[in-house]
N, C-alpha and C positions, 0 to 999 in steps of 0.2 A: 504494500500500500504506500509506504514511504517512497519507494523508487518510482512508482506511478505518479505520485504527487510531484516529485522533483522533476520528472520528465515533462509533466504538464506545465509547471512553473517555467521551465526552460523554453518550451514551445511558445507560451504566451509572451514570455520575456523577449524572445526573438522577434515576434510579430510587432511588439511595442517598440523595440529598438529600431526596426526597419521604418516604422511610422515616424519616430522621432528624428531619425537620420534624414528621411525625406523632407521633413519640415525644416530641419536645421540647414539643409543645403538648398532650400527653396525648390526642390524637385516636386514637392507636394505643396499645394496651396490650401491653407486652413480655411479659406473662404469657400472652397468647392464642396458641394454637398456630398460627393463620393468620399472625400477625405474625412469629412465629419462622420459619415456613416461607418467607415472603417474604424475610426477612433471609438465610436459608440459600441461597435461589435466587440472590440478588444477589451474595452472597459467592462462590458457585460460579462465576457468570458472570465475576466479576472475576478469580478464580484461573485460569479457562480462558483469558481474554484474555491474561494474563501468560504462561501456559504455551505459548500458541500461538507465541510468538516465541523459545522455547528451541530450540537445535539438538539435538534428541533423535532417536535412531534410529527410534523409532515415535511420531511426534507425536500420533496419536489416543490411544494408550495413555497417553502422558504427560499429555494433557489430561484424560482420564477419571480418572486418578489424582489430579490436582489437584482435580477436582470431588468425588471420593470423600473426599478429606481433610477437607472440611467436615463430612461425615456422621460420619467417624471421630472428629473433635474433639467431637462430641456424644455419643460413646460407642457409636455404631452399629458393629457388626462388618461389615466390607466384604470380600468375596471377589471378586477379579478373575481371571478365567480367559480364556485365549486359545487359539484353534485356527487354524492356518494362518499364512501369512506375509502381513502387511499390505502391500497395494500403496500406491503414492503416492496420497494423497487430497488434493484441493484444500482449502484452509483453510475456504472457505465450506461445503463438504460436511461437513467435520469438525464445524463449528459446528452444522449441522443434525442430524448424527448424535448429538451430545451434549446438545442442548437438552432433549429430552423426558426422557432419563435424569437430568438435573439435578433435575427436578421430583419424580421418584421418590426420589432420594437425599435431597431436602429433607424428604420426608414420612415417611421410614423411621423406625421406632421402635427396633428392636433389631438387625436384620440385613438385609443387601442382598447379592445375588449379581449380579455384572456379568459377562457372557460376551460375548466378541468373537470372531466367526467370520469368517474371510476366505478368499477365493480370489484368486489373483494373475492368472489369465488365463481369461476376461476379468475385470478388476478388479471385485470385489464384496465388500461388508462388511455384516455384521449385528451390531448391538449389542442385547443382551437384558439387561434389568434387572428382577429380581424382588425384592420386599421385603415385609415386614410393615409396610404403610404406609397412610396415609389413602387411602381408595378413592373418596371423593366426587368428587375430580378437578376439579371446576369451577373452584375458586379456584387450583389449582396446576398446571393444564395450561398449556403454553406457548402464547402467542398470536402469536409472531413466527417466528424463524429455525428452529424445530423443527417448525413446522406441516407437516402432511402435504403432500408434493409440493415443498417448498422445496428447490431445488438437486437435484431428483430423488430426494430421500429420502422413503421411505414410512414412516409412523408408525402403529403399531397399539397400542391401549391395551386392557387387560383388568383387571377387578377381580373378586375372589371374596369375596362377603359384604360387608356394610356395615362399613367401617372395618377390614377384615381384611388381605387380601393384594392387592398391586397389581403389575402387570407391564406393561412397555412394550418394544416391539421397534422399532428403527429399522433401515432397510435401504436400501442404496445399491448400484446396479450402474452401472458406467460404460457409457455407450451410444455 
């Protein structure tokens, strides 16, 4: 567990160092929306990593709240709703369930609705995130832990209109 945590800190650290180097050399412009989104994604990943190790009654909800906090600090109104009792979810699955939502939260302009629906037996969890967010998706979709199929998590993306609304659904069922 310690080695995994260190590997993840190094990975996030490398991404942050690249962002900071790009900003320092003026290769990246902090006024550009894509740069701001990349910064928000990495900040959310770091907050999620820290939140993973808190002793919380509902670790997934705690991690989602930590990710949503980055959007709220930008003035985005975030609503988090739950239905059902969350089962125990392995940390790798929680990461995969939250990776795609991080990208929608990073591109949200004014509002986001996060809905977590769960069933205890058999264990099943669905995270839905809807926002008035960038809908082009190519630059802000995850390429790693939240990719479709990672740790048995299915990811579905949807957009409505160019640059209007964006929705993502992550779903996991213990097999």
